[in-house]
Backbone as numpy.savetxt, mean C-alpha at the origin, in Angstrom:
# Nx Ny Nz CAx CAy CAz Cx Cy Cz
17.33 -6.26 -23.21 16.73 -4.97 -23.40 17.36 -3.90 -23.25
16.99 -2.98 -23.90 17.69 -1.73 -24.19 17.92 -0.38 -23.20
19.08 0.54 -22.78 18.87 1.04 -21.66 17.54 1.72 -21.62
16.61 2.59 -22.83 15.83 3.42 -22.76 14.52 2.36 -22.30
14.37 1.41 -23.03 13.27 0.73 -22.60 13.41 0.52 -20.91
14.66 -0.19 -20.39 14.65 -0.03 -19.06 14.00 0.86 -18.22
14.52 2.32 -19.04 14.24 3.21 -18.30 12.65 3.48 -18.30
12.07 3.17 -19.46 10.74 3.88 -19.39 10.19 2.61 -18.56
10.45 1.57 -18.43 9.77 0.31 -17.55 9.92 1.09 -16.30
11.09 1.01 -15.66 11.43 1.74 -14.18 10.67 2.85 -14.11
10.48 4.14 -14.64 9.49 5.21 -14.36 8.38 4.84 -14.26
7.74 3.77 -14.90 6.29 3.37 -14.84 5.84 2.70 -13.79
7.12 2.04 -13.40 6.93 1.17 -12.02 6.61 1.92 -10.31
7.50 3.32 -10.44 7.70 4.14 -9.65 6.86 5.32 -9.76
6.26 5.85 -10.80 5.49 6.57 -10.70 4.18 6.70 -10.77
3.66 5.12 -10.25 2.16 4.52 -10.37 1.73 5.45 -9.02
2.15 5.97 -7.60 1.61 6.61 -6.90 2.07 8.19 -6.60
2.30 8.89 -7.56 3.25 10.04 -7.86 2.98 11.31 -6.61
1.62 11.13 -6.34 1.02 11.96 -5.31 -0.31 11.49 -4.59
0.39 10.74 -3.72 -0.87 10.35 -2.87 -0.33 10.40 -1.25
-1.33 11.22 -1.15 -1.43 11.43 0.40 -1.98 10.12 1.02
-1.65 10.89 2.67 -1.37 9.82 3.62 -3.23 9.08 3.66
-4.23 10.00 3.52 -5.36 9.16 3.54 -5.73 8.16 2.08
-5.18 8.92 0.93 -5.22 8.21 -0.16 -4.36 6.79 0.12
-4.05 6.81 1.02 -2.68 5.74 1.15 -3.82 4.56 1.79
-4.21 5.16 3.08 -5.24 4.20 3.74 -6.23 3.46 2.94
-6.96 4.39 2.26 -8.03 3.99 1.57 -7.78 2.76 0.59
-6.33 2.96 -0.13 -5.85 1.97 -1.35 -5.65 0.90 -0.59
-4.90 0.80 0.78 -4.67 -0.43 1.70 -6.15 -1.11 1.88
-6.53 -0.53 2.89 -8.23 -0.87 2.68 -8.58 -2.15 1.34
-8.23 -0.98 0.34 -9.08 -1.85 -0.68 -8.32 -3.25 -0.99
-6.68 -2.84 -0.98 -5.93 -3.82 -1.23 -6.13 -5.28 -0.16
-6.09 -4.74 1.15 -6.53 -5.88 1.93 -7.42 -6.90 1.87
-8.47 -6.00 1.67 -10.16 -6.43 1.03 -10.26 -7.66 -0.01
-9.03 -6.97 -1.23 -9.03 -8.03 -2.84 -7.88 -9.00 -2.69
-7.17 -8.89 -1.27 -6.00 -10.03 -0.70 -4.51 -9.54 -1.60
-4.63 -8.15 -1.77 -3.70 -8.29 -2.54 -2.33 -7.56 -2.05
-0.86 -8.73 -2.26 0.33 -8.19 -1.26 1.04 -7.09 -1.49
0.70 -6.31 -2.56 1.12 -4.45 -2.71 0.80 -3.71 -1.15
-0.22 -4.17 -0.42 -0.61 -3.41 0.74 0.90 -3.35 1.75
1.12 -3.97 1.55 2.75 -4.07 2.61 3.51 -3.01 2.21
3.66 -3.02 0.79 4.55 -1.56 0.67 4.02 -0.41 0.96
2.87 -0.17 0.78 2.29 1.03 1.81 2.01 1.47 2.75
2.06 0.13 3.85 1.79 0.31 5.00 3.13 0.60 5.65
4.09 0.01 5.40 5.76 0.38 5.85 6.21 2.06 5.13
5.72 2.16 3.82 5.97 3.24 3.25 5.39 4.56 3.98
4.48 4.25 4.84 3.16 5.32 5.51 3.68 5.37 6.74
3.88 3.57 7.38 3.88 4.16 8.69 2.51 3.58 9.13
1.57 3.46 8.65 0.35 3.40 9.13 0.14 2.22 10.31
-0.71 2.74 10.98 -0.99 2.08 12.16 -2.39 1.03 12.38
-2.92 0.47 12.99 -3.63 -0.66 13.06 -5.18 0.20 12.96
-5.09 0.91 14.17 -6.15 2.38 14.16 -6.78 2.56 12.97
-5.92 3.26 12.10 -6.13 3.77 11.07 -6.89 3.10 9.79
-6.27 2.06 10.06 -6.87 0.72 8.94 -8.27 0.32 9.43
-8.28 -0.04 10.79 -9.71 -0.42 10.87 -10.75 0.46 10.62
-10.35 1.89 11.35 -11.09 3.23 11.20 -11.73 3.12 9.56
-10.90 3.06 8.53 -11.17 3.08 7.32 -11.93 1.88 6.82
-12.39 1.01 7.50 -13.07 -0.10 7.22 -12.60 -1.63 6.42
-11.21 -1.83 7.04 -10.47 -2.62 6.86 -11.32 -4.44 7.90
-11.20 -5.18 7.55 -11.55 -6.12 8.53 -10.80 -6.31 9.50
-10.99 -6.71 10.40 -10.29 -7.22 12.11 -9.26 -8.28 11.97
-9.75 -9.45 10.74 -8.88 -10.59 10.63 -7.84 -10.25 9.54
-7.99 -9.08 8.61 -6.66 -8.30 7.74 -5.67 -7.60 8.69
-6.37 -6.81 9.37 -5.55 -6.69 10.13 -4.29 -6.82 11.35
-5.51 -7.59 11.98 -4.65 -9.01 13.02 -3.65 -9.64 12.06
-3.98 -10.25 10.95 -2.97 -11.41 10.20 -1.70 -9.95 9.81
-2.14 -8.93 9.67 -0.57 -7.86 9.31 -0.14 -7.40 10.75
-0.53 -7.72 11.63 0.09 -7.26 13.12 1.41 -6.72 13.16
2.41 -7.56 12.70 3.58 -7.61 12.89 4.38 -6.15 11.74
3.10 -5.75 10.88 4.12 -4.35 10.30 3.06 -3.18 10.36
2.10 -3.47 11.07 1.03 -2.12 11.56 1.47 -2.16 12.89
1.92 -0.50 13.06 2.45 0.44 14.39 1.02 0.08 15.30
């Protein structure tokens, strides 16, 4: 793969969440947890989300309890 294509792919991966606020991140984490998406881990660690925030936003208790080691 050429350098240009590598840069384009890399830019596309890193600019998925170019301007995300903390509230947007919480909502996305809740949706990801409900869908069973593993990308929720990266958002939780990036924003340092707490279990309370995620529960108040509507995540299930079981999903939050399963991620207890990541959540503050």
